[in-house]
C-alpha positions as CSV (number, residue, x, y, z in Angstrom):
1,M,4.6,14.0,-1.2
2,Q,7.7,15.3,-2.9
3,A,9.3,13.3,-5.9
4,C,12.6,12.9,-4.1
5,D,10.8,11.5,-0.9
6,R,9.0,9.1,-3.0
7,G,12.2,7.8,-4.7
8,R,13.9,7.1,-1.8
9,R,12.6,3.7,-0.9
10,H,12.8,2.5,-4.6
11,H,16.2,3.2,-4.2
12,L,17.1,1.7,-1.0
13,I,15.5,-1.8,-2.6
14,A,17.0,-0.9,-5.8
15,F,20.3,-0.5,-3.6
16,G,19.5,-4.0,-1.4
17,V,18.8,-6.5,-4.2
18,G,21.3,-4.6,-6.6
19,G,23.9,-5.9,-3.9
20,A,22.9,-8.8,-3.6
21,V,23.3,-9.5,-6.8
22,F,27.4,-8.0,-6.5
23,R,27.4,-10.1,-3.5
24,W,26.3,-13.8,-4.7
25,L,28.3,-13.2,-8.0
26,L,31.6,-12.5,-5.6
27,T,30.6,-15.2,-3.6
28,A,30.3,-17.6,-6.8
29,A,34.0,-16.8,-7.9
30,E,35.2,-18.6,-4.6
31,P,37.3,-15.9,-2.9
32,A,39.9,-16.2,-0.4
33,L,38.6,-16.3,3.3
34,P,39.3,-13.0,4.5
35,L,37.5,-11.7,0.8
36,L,34.7,-14.4,1.4
37,F,34.1,-12.6,5.1
38,C,33.9,-9.3,3.7
39,V,31.8,-10.3,1.4
40,Q,29.0,-12.2,3.5
41,S,29.2,-9.2,5.9
42,L,27.8,-7.1,2.8
43,H,24.4,-9.6,3.3
44,A,23.3,-7.5,6.5
45,L,23.6,-4.1,4.4
46,T,21.8,-5.7,1.2
47,F,19.0,-7.6,3.4
48,G,18.4,-4.4,5.5
49,A,18.3,-2.0,2.8
50,T,15.8,-4.4,1.0
51,Y,13.5,-4.8,4.0
52,V,13.6,-1.1,5.7
53,G,12.6,0.1,1.6
54,T,10.1,-2.7,1.5
55,I,8.1,-1.6,4.7
56,E,8.2,2.1,3.6
57,F,6.6,1.0,0.8
58,V,4.1,-1.0,2.1
59,D,3.5,1.5,4.6
60,R,3.4,4.4,1.8
61,A,1.2,2.5,-0.7
62,I,-1.1,0.1,1.2
63,P,-4.1,1.8,2.7
64,R,-3.8,1.9,6.7
65,R,-6.1,-0.6,7.7
66,L,-4.3,-3.6,5.4
67,V,-0.8,-2.6,6.6
68,N,-0.4,-5.1,9.1
69,T,-2.1,-7.5,6.4
70,A,0.4,-6.7,3.6
71,M,3.6,-7.1,6.3
72,T,2.7,-10.4,7.0
73,L,2.2,-11.4,3.4
74,H,5.4,-10.3,3.1
75,S,6.9,-12.0,5.9
76,T,5.2,-15.4,5.2
77,T,6.0,-15.2,1.6
78,G,8.4,-13.3,0.6
79,V,10.8,-13.8,3.9
80,G,9.7,-17.6,4.7
81,A,8.4,-19.6,1.8
82,L,9.8,-17.8,-1.2
83,T,13.4,-18.4,0.7
84,G,12.6,-22.0,1.5
85,L,11.8,-22.9,-1.6
86,A,15.4,-20.9,-3.4
87,T,16.9,-23.1,-0.6
88,V,15.8,-26.2,-1.8
89,I,16.0,-25.4,-5.3
90,A,20.1,-24.3,-4.5
91,G,20.7,-27.5,-3.0
92,Y,20.2,-29.4,-6.1
93,I,21.8,-27.1,-8.0
94,F,24.9,-27.5,-5.8
95,A,24.7,-31.0,-5.9
96,G,24.3,-31.4,-9.6
97,Y,26.4,-28.5,-10.7
98,G,28.7,-27.0,-7.9
99,A,28.8,-24.1,-5.4
100,S,29.5,-21.6,-7.9
101,A,26.3,-22.8,-9.7
102,A,23.7,-22.7,-7.2
103,Y,25.7,-18.9,-6.3
104,V,24.8,-17.8,-9.6
105,A,21.5,-19.0,-9.5
106,M,21.1,-16.8,-6.7
107,A,22.3,-13.5,-8.4
108,G,19.6,-14.4,-10.9
109,I,17.3,-14.4,-8.2
110,A,18.5,-11.4,-7.3
111,G,18.8,-10.0,-10.5
112,A,14.8,-10.4,-10.8
113,G,14.2,-8.7,-7.8
114,L,16.2,-5.9,-9.0
115,S,14.3,-5.8,-12.3
116,L,10.8,-5.8,-10.3
117,A,12.3,-2.7,-8.2
118,L,13.5,-0.6,-11.2
119,L,9.9,-1.2,-12.8
120,L,8.1,-0.4,-9.4
121,S,9.7,2.7,-9.4
122,R,8.4,3.5,-12.8
123,M,4.9,2.9,-12.1
124,W,4.1,3.9,-8.9
125,R,3.8,7.5,-8.4
126,G,3.4,7.9,-4.7
127,E,-0.4,7.0,-4.1
128,K,-2.2,4.2,-2.1
129,L,-2.6,1.6,-4.6
130,F,-6.3,1.0,-3.5
131,D,-8.3,2.4,-1.3
């Protein structure tokens, strides 16, 4: 596998979570409704880039016999449980400190995801993680 091909999924994941940081911070600034509409339209792009990049990474890094298991774990934990937990925590932050604080917290979570995506891009060399 060429290095350029290997890097594309990392760039896609990093682009998605980096865009999410930007989107959450703009939302925290409480922009006018027309701008807020544009900012929230970025959600499809940021989620889509992260999700497709993750699917590509799983396909390349996980042995074929475990790809379905890996995608199930990704969906139930990453997309399901962690999103639910973040929503509950954001609700408490919203109630205690206001909407902007909750959106900044979401930007922090996306920032942590960006850090992990960049770490992944430095450590993974395109091989299967295990046999």
